[in-house]
N, C-alpha and C positions, 0 to 999 in steps of 0.2 A: 367833582373832580373823580374821574373815570380809573380804576383800577384794571388793570390789563390781565387779565386771568390767562395763567399758559396750558396750553392745548400739550397734551402729550404725544411727544415725537412720534409718528407712528411710522415714518420711513424707515427709522432705524431697526425696527421691529419685523417689517415687509422684509429688507435685506436680510435679517437674521435668520426668521422664518424658509424664506425661499433659498439659503444656502444650508439647512437643515433637512430640507425635502429633497433637494438634490443627490446631496451627501446619503441619502437614505436610500434613494432609489440608484444609485451608485454600487452603493453596498451590497444590494440585491440582484441586480445583476452580474456583479462578481460570483454569487455563490452560484446564480443559476448556471454559467457553463459548466461546470463540473458534470451535471447530470447529461449534458449531452453529449461529453464525450467520454462515458463509460469510465470516470476515474474513479471508482468505488472503493479503493483501496484505503482512505483513510483510517480505519481503525486499526489495521497495521503498521500506522506508522509508530505506534505504541509498542510493536513487536521487533521493531530495528536494533533496540539496545541487546535485546536476548539472542537476535540472529547473529550479530557481531559476534557475542563472546561464544557462541555455539562454533564459530570459524574463527576464533582466537584472534580476531584482528586482523584473519590472513585476505589477500584479494581485494576486488574491487565489487562493490555492488552492482549486479546486471540488472535486478528488477524488483517489484513486490504485487504479489498479486493476491485478492482476497478469493478465493473458491471455495463456491456452495459445491460441495461434495455430490450432491445431488442432480446437480447440473451438466456433470464430465460425462455427457454423453457423445459428443461427436467426434469425427476422426481426427482431431487434431490435438486431442485428449486423452488418448491411449495411453501413453506415457506415464502421463500424471496420476490417470486412475490405478496403473499397475504398481507406480509406489506407493501410493495410500494401500493399495492393499496389502502391501508387508507390513503396515504400521500394527503393531500389539496391542489387540483390542478393534474395538470397531471406531472408526474415521469419527470426529465431531461433524456435525453440518455445514459449518464454516471452517478454513482455515488459511493461516495467512501463510502463501509459500514466499521465501525471502531467497533469489538467488544469486550467486557471489560468482566471480570466475577467477580462474588464477592454476593454479596446481595443487591438488588436496588427495592424502591419502586418508584413510580412515582411522589412523593413529593422531590425527590433527584437528579433529572435532569431538565434539561432545556430542554423544549420545549417537554415533554412526548404525545406521539403518543398511538393511539390505546386503545384497552381494558385494565384495569389494570389487571394485573395476579393474577392467583388464590391464595387466600391465602393473598393478597395484595403485596406480592413482588416475584422478580425473579432473578433467578441466572446470566442471562448475560443481560445486557446492550446493546443496537445494534443503534451506533449513523450513522445517514446520514448526508452526509456532500456533495454538491457540489463539480464539478471541472471546472475550474482553479481556481474559486475565493474561494473557501473554504467557504462555509455560511451554517451555521447547517439549515439541514432541520426536522431534530425531532431525538427523542431517542424511540427507543423500548424496553419496559421491558417484555422479553422472559421468559420461563423456560429451554429452549434448544438454542441451535444456529443456525439460521434459514437455512444457507449453512456452507459447511466447509472451514475452516481456513487455512487447513494443506497443505502445499504443497509437493508433492511426488517427492523423487530424486530418480533417477536409476541411476543403476551402482556403486552405494559405500556400 
């Protein structure tokens, strides 16, 4: 009498390995695209609650940028450099810049910095927050954005 020896099921194991490999490659591909688009603002998402509190919940979020202070040398960054020069003490190496749009006065924000805007109110509140500890540096009220918060997407 012959006893049948059961062979382990190789097909389900192969299917499971294939699924795991595909999922791993797919997750890696999702993370790779962010570097291409230049969206390095991930550390600044921790700054959003601090920034929202600084504008006392007013207005709409216009954008978030992680700014390397030493790289603010282009012609389109002069307004941002001018704001950073108004900080009491030296500016940190990197700062999260969170912009809100609405109608703001210096009395409606925490730690207002700089001169009051012409007419007493401004269209943008620019909140500066340190990274990685998310401490409020100050809030500027300005009539226009000091730098672009728009990300350009190519190929779509």
